[in-house]
N, C-alpha and C positions, 0 to 999 in steps of 0.2 A: 695385543699391540706391543711392539718393541720400542722402548723409550731410549732414544739415543741422540747424540749430537756429535758432529765431527768439527773439531776446532783446527785452525791452522796457525802456526807461528812462522812468520817470515823471518828467516835468520838474517837477511839483508847482508849476505856475504857475496864474494865475487862469483861463486858457483850458483847463486840464486837458489839456495836450499829452502825447502819448506819442511817443517816438522809437523806431523799430523798427530792429533790426540782424539781418540775415540772415547766418548763419555757415556757411561750408563747414567742417564739423567735421574734415575730413581735414587741412586746411591751417591752420585757425583764422584764416582771412581773413574779413573781414566787409564787407558793404554797409551804409551808414548811410542810412536813409530819413527825409527831412524833419527835419534837425537844427535844433531850436529854439535850442539852445545848443551851443557847441563844447567848452567845458571839461568838461562832465559826460560827454560822449561819450569824450573822450580819457582821462579818469580811469577810466571804466568799462572801456574796452578795456585799459588798463594793468593794472587789478586782475584782469581775467579772461584775460590773456595773448592778446588778440585783436589782429590787425593790420588796420587800415582799408585797404581796397583800392579801393572806389568809394563815391560819394555819389549818391543818387537824389533828385530833387526833383519833387514832383507839381505844384506851382504856386509863384508868386512871393511869396505872403504872408510877412511877416517871421517869423511864428511857425513857418514851415516852412523858412526859409532863413537865419535870422540867425546860425546857428552855423557856416556854411560858411567865412567868412574865418578864423576861429580854426583850423578843420581844415586849411585851406590853409597857414596859418602853421606848423602842426605838420608837414605834408607837402605841399609845393608841387606834387608830381607827381600828386596825387589827381585822377582824372577826375570831373567834375561833370556828371551826366546830368540833363536836364530839358527842359521844353517849348520847342520852337523859337519858337512864337508869343509867348513871353514873354521872349525874349533881351534885349530892351531893359530889362526890369525885373530881370533876373538877370545882372548884369555879369560874374560869375565862371563862367558856364555855359561848359563846354568841349565837351560832347557833346550838341548840340541834337537833339531827337527829335520825330517826327511820328507821326500815327496809323498803326498797322500796321508801324512800324519794329520790328526785332528786333536784339538784341545779347546778349552773353554776360557772365556773371560765373562764371569757372571752368567747371564742367560744367553750370551752369544756363543755360537759354535763356529770355530775357525777351521778352515781347511787349508792345508799347506800344499802349494804347488811348486815343484822345482822348475826354475826357468834359467838354466845355465846359458852363458854367452858373454854377458858383461863381466861376470866373474864365474868361476867354475861351480860354486856352490849356491849361487843366487836363488832365493826363494821369494814367493809372494804369498800374501795372506788374504784369502777369500772368505767372505762372510755371507753365506747365502741368504740368511733370513733378513738381512738389511740391504742386500743387493749391492755390495761394494767390495772392492779389492784394492789393497795397498801394494803397489807394483815396484816400489824402489826405483831402480834405473833400468828395468827391462823395457818397459813401454813408456813413452812420453806422448803428450798430445801432438799428433802428426809426426811423431818421430820414434826412435828407439835408442837404447843405450849403445855407446861404442862397444865393440867387441874386444875387450882387453885380454881376457884369459882363455876364453872358450874359442869356438870356431863359428864361422858364419852359418854353418849347418845347424849347430846347436841353437843359435839365436833365432834362426828362422823357425825351427820347431817350437821353441819357447813362445814366440809370438803367435804361432798357429794354435797353440794350446790355449792362449788367452782369448782367441777369437771364438772358442767353443763355449765360453761363458755366456750367460744370457745377455741379450742386447741391451737390456735396461741397466746392467751393472755399472755402477759409478766407479770410475777409475781415478785413484789418488796417486799421482806421480810425485817425485821428490824434488823436482827442479822446475823453475819457471823458464823453460826453454821454448815455449810455444811459438813465440813470434818468429824466431830464427828457423824453427822447424816448418812453420807455415810458409815462409818464403821459399824454402827448398822444395816443399811439397808442390807448391804452385809452379815452380820451374819444371817439375817432372810431369805434372798433370795440368797444364794451363787451361784445358777445356772442361775441367771438372767444375760444374756450376755450384754444387754444394760446397766444394772447397773454396771457390771464389768468395761465396757469401761468408763462409767461416773466417777466412783471412781478414775480411773487412771488419767483422765483429771483434776479432782478436786485436787488430790494430787500434780499434776504438777503446777496448778495455785497457790496453797497455798505455795508451795516451793519457788515460785517467789514473794510471798506476794501480790498476785493479788486477787481482789474481785471475788467471784464465782457467783454473781447475776447480772441481774435477771435470773430467770428460766422461764419455760413456763408450762402451764397447761398440754400440751401434754407430756412433759418430766417427769413431776411429776406423771402422770398416769402410766408411764412405769417403774418408779424407786423408787417411794415413798411408802413404805409399809403401811403407815397410810391411804393413798388414795386408796390403792389397797385392803385394808381389805374388805372382802365381807359381814361382819356382824358386828353388834355392839359388840358382844361377842369377835370376832376376834380382832377388834380394841382395845377393853378394855385390852385384854391380852397383846397386843403389847405395849400399853401405860404404863401398869404396869411394864412390863419387862424393858422398857427403863428407867422408873423412878428409878428402883432399881439397875441400873448399878453403 
């Protein structure tokens, strides 16, 4: 049996960032995923008796990396894992990673998948033995990241790659964009009954100011129009439509 817990820190910023922490509950060591800020991570770990062992970065954007210098100030020996293709934009990267690389955090084996589109070097961290994936800004609940550096073709293929993960895989995205994504999804697929039910549930959660994540690959396949797009052209039309709202 794998002993773990996944913690969330709500940054409470305008971009609605979440920082995820994967804890080995036997050792109380944690991985910090995409730290927007360092101080709040350090404070959270102190308050919960957790020891930071690794930092994982999905891409170079500041709202995913800005906390790293403070974490290194706190512990200069921390290994910083992230995309090799973005080394020039992440000067503190010490463990550069490429597609299909594997590494360990204690008894967890992590598989790296390249998902370019949002940025050219974007990667995600998939952990098969606990059925979860940290997807950064590639996939959102009922949405996907804007295509800033890559192409619509790249993003389409990146999302299709994620659909190949097991249906039970828990998906940890980095932003609370679910409600706005839900409204767009419903405008695209108004007759999708599963989507209708999900939107109601999301509206209820947000009314209570509760987090809407994680989601699952299975649920996204049924309710996320960007994953359900049957061609690159169809995906591109959807992404352009969403961008122009």
